[in-house]
C-alpha positions in Angstrom: -64.3 -43.2 98.0 -64.1 -42.1 94.4 -66.4 -41.0 91.6 -66.7 -42.4 88.1 -68.6 -40.7 85.3 -69.8 -42.7 82.2 -71.6 -40.6 79.7 -74.2 -38.8 81.9 -74.1 -41.5 84.6 -72.2 -41.0 87.9 -71.1 -43.8 90.2 -69.5 -43.7 93.6 -67.2 -46.6 94.7 -65.5 -47.5 98.0 -63.3 -50.2 96.3 -61.6 -50.4 93.0 -63.7 -51.7 90.1 -62.6 -53.4 86.9 -63.6 -51.6 83.7 -65.0 -54.8 82.3 -67.4 -55.1 85.2 -68.5 -51.4 84.8 -69.0 -52.0 81.0 -71.5 -54.8 81.8 -74.0 -52.1 82.9 -74.3 -50.9 79.3 -75.7 -52.4 76.1 -73.2 -53.1 73.4 -69.9 -54.9 72.8 -66.9 -52.9 74.1 -63.2 -53.7 73.6 -61.5 -50.9 75.5 -62.2 -47.6 77.2 -60.9 -44.0 77.5 -60.2 -43.2 81.1 -59.3 -39.5 81.7 -58.3 -39.3 78.0 -56.0 -42.3 78.2 -56.6 -45.6 76.4 -57.2 -48.5 78.9 -57.8 -52.1 78.5 -61.1 -53.5 80.0 -58.9 -55.3 82.6 -57.9 -52.0 84.0 -58.9 -51.3 87.6 -60.3 -47.9 88.5 -59.4 -46.7 92.0 -59.7 -42.9 91.7 -62.0 -40.3 90.1 -62.4 -40.9 86.4 -64.2 -39.9 83.3 -64.9 -43.1 81.3 -65.9 -43.6 77.7 -66.4 -47.2 76.5 -65.2 -47.9 73.0 -67.2 -50.1 70.6 -66.9 -50.9 66.9 -67.2 -47.2 65.9 -63.6 -46.6 67.2 -60.4 -47.4 65.4 -58.7 -48.1 68.7 -61.1 -50.9 69.4 -60.3 -52.8 66.3 -56.6 -52.1 66.6 -56.9 -54.0 69.9 -59.1 -56.6 68.2 -56.4 -57.2 65.5 -53.6 -57.4 68.0 -55.6 -59.9 70.1 -56.3 -62.0 67.1 -52.6 -62.2 66.3 -52.0 -63.3 69.9 -54.8 -65.9 69.7 -53.6 -67.4 66.5 -50.1 -67.6 67.9 -51.5 -69.3 71.0 -53.5 -71.8 68.8 -50.5 -72.7 66.7 -48.4 -73.2 69.9 -50.9 -75.7 71.1 -51.5 -77.6 67.8 -48.2 -77.2 66.0 -45.7 -76.0 68.6 -42.7 -76.1 66.3 -44.1 -73.8 63.7 -42.5 -70.4 63.7 -45.0 -67.8 62.5 -44.5 -64.5 60.8 -47.3 -62.0 60.5 -47.2 -59.5 57.6 -49.2 -56.4 56.6 -52.8 -56.2 55.7 -54.0 -58.1 52.7 -57.7 -58.0 51.6 -58.4 -56.1 54.8 -57.0 -58.9 56.9 -53.8 -60.1 58.5 -51.6 -62.3 56.5 -49.4 -64.9 58.2 -47.1 -67.7 57.2 -44.6 -70.2 58.6 -40.9 -69.3 58.2 -39.6 -72.8 59.0 -42.0 -75.1 57.2 -44.8 -75.3 54.6 -48.3 -74.9 55.9 -51.2 -77.0 54.4 -54.9 -76.5 54.2 -55.5 -79.3 56.7 -53.1 -77.7 59.2 -55.0 -74.4 58.9 -58.3 -76.2 59.6 -56.8 -77.8 62.7 -55.7 -74.4 64.0 -59.1 -73.0 63.2 -60.8 -75.7 65.3 -58.4 -74.8 68.1 -59.3 -71.1 67.8 -63.0 -71.9 68.2 -62.3 -74.0 71.3 -60.1 -71.3 72.9 -62.8 -68.7 72.2 -65.6 -71.0 73.6 -63.5 -71.5 76.8 -63.3 -67.7 77.3 -59.9 -68.0 78.8 -58.5 -64.9 80.6 -55.7 -63.0 79.0 -53.7 -61.7 81.9 -51.4 -58.7 81.6 -48.2 -58.8 83.7 -45.5 -56.2 83.9 -42.0 -57.7 83.7 -38.4 -56.6 83.4 -36.7 -56.5 80.0 -34.1 -59.0 81.4 -36.7 -61.5 82.5 -38.7 -61.5 79.3 -35.6 -61.5 77.1 -34.4 -64.6 78.9 -37.7 -66.3 78.4 -37.7 -65.5 74.6 -34.1 -66.7 74.3 -35.0 -70.0 75.8 -37.9 -70.3 73.3 -35.6 -69.4 70.3 -37.3 -66.0 69.6 -34.1 -64.2 68.8 -36.0 -61.5 66.9 -37.9 -60.5 70.1 -34.7 -60.6 72.2 -32.9 -58.2 69.8 -35.8 -55.8 69.5 -36.2 -55.6 73.3 -32.7 -54.2 73.5 -34.1 -50.9 72.2 -36.8 -50.9 74.9 -35.9 -49.0 78.0 -39.1 -49.4 80.1 -40.6 -52.6 81.5 -42.9 -54.5 79.2 -46.4 -55.8 79.6 -46.4 -59.5 78.8 -49.7 -61.3 78.3 -50.4 -64.8 79.6 -53.2 -67.1 78.5 -53.3 -70.8 79.4 -49.6 -70.8 80.1 -48.7 -69.1 76.8 -46.7 -65.9 77.1 -46.2 -63.2 74.4 -45.7 -59.5 74.0 -47.7 -57.9 71.1 -46.7 -54.2 71.3 -50.3 -53.2 71.8 -53.3 -53.5 74.2 -55.4 -56.7 74.3 -59.0 -57.8 75.1 -59.4 -59.3 78.6 -60.3 -62.8 77.5 -60.5 -65.0 74.4 -64.3 -64.9 74.4 -64.3 -61.4 73.0 -62.9 -62.6 69.7 -65.9 -64.4 68.3 -66.1 -62.6 65.0 -63.4 -63.6 62.6 -62.5 -65.5 59.4 -59.5 -67.8 59.3 -58.6 -69.6 56.1 -55.7 -71.0 54.0 -54.2 -68.4 51.7 -51.2 -70.0 49.9 -48.6 -70.2 51.2 -50.0 -69.1 54.5 -53.3 -67.9 56.0 -55.5 -64.9 56.3 -57.2 -63.6 59.5 -60.1 -61.4 58.8 -62.0 -59.5 61.5 -64.5 -56.7 61.9 -63.3 -53.3 60.7 -64.3 -49.8 61.6 -64.4 -49.0 57.9 -67.2 -51.6 57.6 -69.0 -50.3 60.6 -68.0 -53.2 62.9 -68.6 -56.0 60.4 -66.1 -58.2 58.5 -65.9 -56.8 55.0 -66.7 -58.9 52.0 -63.6 -60.7 50.8 -62.0 -59.3 47.7 -58.8 -61.0 46.6 -55.8 -58.9 45.6 -53.2 -61.0 43.9 -51.3 -58.0 42.6 -51.2 -56.5 46.0 -49.8 -59.8 47.4 -47.1 -60.0 44.8 -45.9 -56.5 45.6 -45.9 -57.3 49.3 -43.9 -60.5 48.7 -41.4 -58.7 46.6 -41.1 -56.0 49.3 -40.5 -58.6 51.9 -37.8 -60.3 49.8 -36.2 -56.9 49.3 -36.1 -56.2 53.0 -34.7 -59.7 53.7 -32.0 -59.3 51.0 -30.8 -56.0 52.4 -31.0 -57.3 56.0 -33.6 -54.7 57.1 -36.8 -56.7 57.6 -36.7 -56.0 61.3 -36.3 -52.7 63.2 -33.4 -54.0 65.2 -31.5 -54.9 61.9 -32.0 -51.4 60.6 -30.8 -50.0 63.9 -27.7 -52.2 63.7 -26.8 -50.7 60.3 -27.0 -47.2 61.8 -24.9 -48.2 64.9 -22.3 -49.7 62.6 -22.2 -46.6 60.5 -23.7 -48.2 57.4 -26.5 -45.7 56.9 -24.9 -44.2 53.7 -25.0 -47.5 52.0 -28.5 -48.2 53.5 -30.0 -45.0 52.2 -28.6 -45.4 48.8 -29.7 -49.0 48.5 -33.2 -47.9 49.2 -33.1 -45.0 46.7 -31.6 -47.3 44.1 -34.7 -49.5 44.4 -36.8 -46.5 43.4 -34.4 -45.7 40.5 -34.7 -49.3 39.3 -38.5 -49.2 39.4 -38.5 -46.0 37.4 -36.2 -47.5 34.9 -38.4 -50.6 34.6 -41.4 -48.3 34.1 -39.5 -46.3 31.4 -38.7 -49.5 29.6 -42.4 -50.7 29.6 -43.7 -47.3 28.4 -41.0 -46.9 25.8 -41.7 -50.3 24.4 -45.5 -49.5 24.1 -45.3 -45.8 23.3 -47.1 -46.2 20.0 -50.2 -47.2 22.0 -49.9 -45.4 25.3 -51.5 -41.9 25.1 -52.5 -41.5 28.7 -50.6 -42.4 31.9 -52.9 -42.4 34.9 -51.3 -42.3 38.4 -53.3 -42.9 41.6 -52.5 -43.8 45.2 -53.7 -43.0 48.7 -52.7 -39.9 50.7 -49.0 -39.3 51.2 -47.8 -42.0 48.8 -45.4 -39.6 47.1 -47.4 -39.1 43.9 -46.1 -35.6 43.3 -42.5 -36.5 43.3 -43.0 -39.7 41.6 -44.9 -38.0 38.7 -42.0 -35.6 38.2 -39.4 -38.3 38.3 -41.4 -40.4 35.9 -41.5 -37.4 33.6 -37.7 -37.1 33.7 -37.3 -40.8 33.2 -39.4 -40.5 30.0 -37.5 -37.4 28.8 -34.3 -39.4 28.9 -35.9 -41.6 26.3 -37.0 -38.7 24.1 -40.6 -39.1 25.3 -42.0 -35.7 26.2 -45.1 -36.1 28.4 -47.7 -33.4 29.2 -48.7 -33.1 32.8 -52.3 -32.2 33.4 -53.7 -31.6 36.9 -57.1 -33.2 37.6 -57.5 -30.5 40.4 -58.2 -27.9 37.6 -61.4 -29.8 36.7 -63.3 -29.6 40.0 -66.9 -28.3 39.7 -67.9 -25.4 41.9 -68.8 -26.6 45.5 -72.5 -25.9 44.8 -72.5 -28.5 42.0 -70.7 -31.2 43.8 -72.7 -34.3 45.1 -73.5 -34.3 48.8 -72.1 -36.8 51.2 -74.1 -38.7 53.9 -73.9 -35.6 56.1 -75.4 -33.3 53.5 -72.1 -31.6 52.8 -70.3 -31.2 49.4 -68.4 -34.4 48.7 -65.3 -33.2 47.0 -63.8 -36.7 46.9 -66.6 -38.0 44.8 -65.7 -38.7 41.1 -68.8 -36.6 40.1 -67.3 -33.6 41.9 -65.2 -33.3 38.7 -66.3 -31.9 35.4 -66.0 -35.3 33.7 -67.4 -34.1 30.4 -64.9 -31.3 30.0 -62.0 -33.4 31.3 -62.7 -36.3 28.8 -63.3 -33.8 26.0 -60.0 -32.1 26.6 -58.0 -35.3 26.8 -59.7 -36.9 23.8 -59.2 -33.8 21.6 -55.5 -33.6 22.6 -55.0 -37.2 21.7 -56.7 -36.6 18.4 -54.2 -33.8 17.6 -56.5 -30.9 18.2 -55.4 -27.6 19.8 -56.9 -27.4 23.2 -57.2 -24.6 25.8 -56.7 -26.3 29.2 -58.3 -24.8 32.4 -56.4 -23.7 35.4 -58.3 -23.0 38.7 -57.5 -19.6 40.0 -57.7 -19.7 43.8 -57.8 -15.9 44.0 -60.9 -15.4 42.0 -62.2 -18.9 42.6 -62.9 -19.5 38.9 -61.3 -21.4 36.0 -59.2 -19.5 33.6 -57.9 -20.9 30.3 -54.4 -21.2 28.9 -53.3 -20.6 25.4 -54.2 -23.6 23.1 -51.7 -26.4 23.0 -51.2 -29.5 20.9 -49.3 -32.8 21.5 -47.7 -35.3 19.1 -48.2 -39.1 18.9 -45.3 -39.7 21.3 -46.3 -37.1 23.9 -48.3 -39.1 26.4 -50.5 -37.2 28.9 -49.8 -37.8 32.6 -52.6 -37.3 35.1 -52.4 -37.9 38.8 -55.2 -38.0 41.4 -57.5 -40.0 43.6 -59.7 -41.2 40.6 -57.0 -41.7 38.0 -57.5 -45.5 37.9 -61.3 -45.2 37.7 -62.5 -45.6 34.1 -65.4 -43.3 34.8 -62.8 -40.4 34.9 -61.4 -41.3 31.4 -64.5 -42.9 29.8 -63.8 -41.3 26.4 -60.3 -42.9 26.2 -60.0 -46.4 24.8 -58.5 -48.9 27.3 -55.5 -49.8 25.0 -54.4 -46.1 25.1 -54.3 -46.0 28.9 -51.4 -47.1 31.2 -52.4 -47.1 34.8 -50.0 -46.9 37.7 -50.8 -47.4 41.4 -48.4 -46.0 43.9 -48.2 -46.6 47.7 -45.6 -47.4 50.3 -45.6 -51.2 50.7 -43.3 -51.7 53.7 -42.5 -55.2 54.9 -40.7 -54.3 58.1 -41.6 -55.9 61.4 -41.0 -55.0 65.0 -40.6 -58.8 65.4 -42.0 -61.8 63.6 -45.4 -61.5 65.4 -45.7 -57.7 65.0 -45.6 -56.0 61.5 -45.4 -52.3 61.1 -48.8 -50.8 59.9 -48.6 -49.5 56.3 -51.1 -46.8 57.1 -49.0 -45.5 60.0 -46.2 -44.8 57.5 -48.4 -42.6 55.4 -50.0 -40.9 58.4 -46.6 -40.0 59.7 -45.6 -38.7 56.3 -48.7 -36.5 56.2 -48.3 -35.2 59.7 -44.7 -34.1 58.9 -45.6 -32.6 55.5 -48.8 -30.8 56.7 -47.0 -29.1 59.5 -44.0 -28.1 57.4 -45.7 -27.0 54.2 -49.4 -26.3 55.0 -49.1 -24.9 58.5 -51.6 -27.6 59.6 -51.3 -28.8 63.1 -50.9 -32.5 63.9 -54.3 -32.4 65.6 -55.9 -31.1 62.5 -54.2 -33.8 60.4 -55.3 -36.5 62.8 -58.9 -35.1 62.8 -59.1 -35.5 59.0 -57.5 -38.9 58.8 -60.6 -41.0 59.2 -62.3 -39.1 56.4 -59.3 -39.5 54.2 -59.3 -43.2 54.9 -63.0 -43.5 54.0 -62.3 -41.9 50.7 -59.4 -44.2 50.0 -61.6 -47.3 50.6 -64.3 -46.0 48.4 -62.4 -44.4 45.5 -58.9 -45.9 45.4 -58.6 -49.5 46.7 -61.4 -51.0 44.5 -59.3 -50.1 41.4 -55.9 -51.4 42.5 -56.2 -54.6 40.4 -56.9 -52.4 37.3 -53.3 -51.1 37.5 -50.8 -52.0 34.8 -47.9 -51.3 37.3 -47.7 -51.0 41.0 -44.9 -48.7 42.2 -43.7 -49.3 45.8 -42.9 -45.8 47.2 -41.6 -47.2 50.5 -38.1 -46.2 51.6 -37.1 -48.7 54.2 -34.9 -46.2 56.0 -37.5 -43.4 56.0 -38.8 -43.8 59.6 -35.3 -43.4 60.9 -35.3 -40.0 59.2 -38.9 -38.9 59.9 -38.7 -39.9 63.6 -37.4 -36.5 64.8 -39.8 -34.6 62.6 -42.8 -36.6 63.6 -42.0 -36.8 67.3 -41.5 -33.0 67.4 -44.9 -32.6 65.8 -46.7 -35.2 67.9 -45.4 -33.8 71.2 -47.2 -30.6 70.4 -50.5 -32.4 71.0 -51.6 -31.7 74.6 -52.6 -34.4 77.0 -56.3 -33.2 77.1 -56.6 -33.5 73.3 -58.9 -36.1 71.9 -56.0 -37.1 69.6 -53.5 -37.6 72.4 -54.1 -41.3 72.5 -53.2 -41.7 68.8 -50.2 -39.4 69.1 -48.9 -41.3 72.1 -49.2 -44.6 70.3 -47.2 -43.2 67.4 -44.5 -41.7 69.7 -44.1 -45.1 71.5 -43.6 -46.8 68.1 -41.1 -44.3 66.8 -38.9 -44.7 69.9 -37.7 -48.0 68.6 -35.8 -46.4 65.7 -32.3 -45.0 65.6 -31.9 -41.6 63.9 -30.6 -41.0 60.4 -29.6 -37.4 59.5 -31.6 -35.5 56.9 -28.5 -34.6 54.9 -28.2 -38.2 53.7 -31.5 -38.0 51.9 -31.1 -37.2 48.1 -32.7 -33.9 46.9 -34.9 -35.8 44.5 -36.1 -38.5 46.9 -39.7 -39.0 47.6 -39.0 -38.5 51.2 -38.0 -34.9 50.5 -41.7 -34.3 49.6 -42.5 -34.7 53.3 -39.4 -33.5 55.2 -38.6 -30.6 52.8 -35.8 -29.3 50.6 -36.9 -31.3 47.5 -35.4 -30.2 44.2 -39.0 -30.3 42.9 -40.3 -27.7 45.3 -39.4 -24.8 43.0 
């Protein structure tokens, strides 16, 4: 006999019970559960005392499982309709999963046939059965199917793996799954040249499928990033590991850093060519994109061309908390564009551009007030550089004519996969950067960083992503080798999170992911690298 507690309800059982069955006692749609602070699939069998919390659309873990299951289902549908198609899933585009064929050209009619199969599979509500198998057994199966990418990746897995079977189809998706195909009723699936998009409910949209907003610039950058990774033979984790095992990490690190140098050179050429018009360079990007280091390196790039920019911090223009707009919880919303003194900011920028002498504010954290610097002036070839969450939003710079602004969006656009069916999450790269940086430079615990992350993400969706297509240049701050360096820093931090923490599940997921990477020593990272902004010893720290 054992006891199970769900919310305030207590149950006593003499025999094991499946979570899915227990969940049927409650209203709502659930995709997973926390059992004694461990993430469990709904197919999990309870057989001892447990504290259970069912997870619906309000939880990011639910929709991570949903997304993983959708990739599995699409792979299953293709295997039944077009068994010779070899799929590759890539990172999120338009808040969905992008996929394409790597051995042939997909057509709209093919996608419609697969879509029909998806609906039939969901209607059939087929069970997705989890089976624990040995590495040797599943590797042999994948070798017979020609999935060499999976075989090579599994060489870096020490434990047994959980394979999933549905209607005779087997696959391993590096994540938990829903118990049957019938759970995946909410989705959009359509042709998106040269592949397809899978869109599904998102926690950011409160469990609904967000309105589709095309991002052609975003796709171009991702395609370029993918081609880069393929060209330098690092589009899979196992290929990166092989470079390290064969002592090619010096070349690998410098190839990646050269990519950043080339982007900076390209930017310098564009700005120099248009310097008679460009008076304001606005830089924006999500958290932990490397904006601080990038801004300094862009400044240096411009100095080599006799262009002397003026750096102005948007942070010095925040209104007092009491004047900031309130969020949905009635608290000051410091991420809102109206939390800034827009009138003063625009007035200062416009006057500087017009050649006037301007006293710029600096926020003094000791007295919690603005103080003003001595008046400064700039010349016609001294562009102003600003960096911040709202830099691409024209509301911030409404006094400045569009032709005088040059907007740069920066973010890491990695196109590395675990295998062809399992891309690395772009957001996880930034989260790991932030965990490492916050602990090192801000004395902020990993738990605190994780607790703030959902709020950070909400701000990004509201204030950054809608303006990406307004950018004149998108800078890819990804360093393909970086996870091999950050691994030791991040794992040390994540292991500090105790097993009873509400953030243990997320920490454990990240630790499992990092285990696939071989290590690269910190000393190989150049002192001016964006990565130094997070691991320390950057030349720009002083």
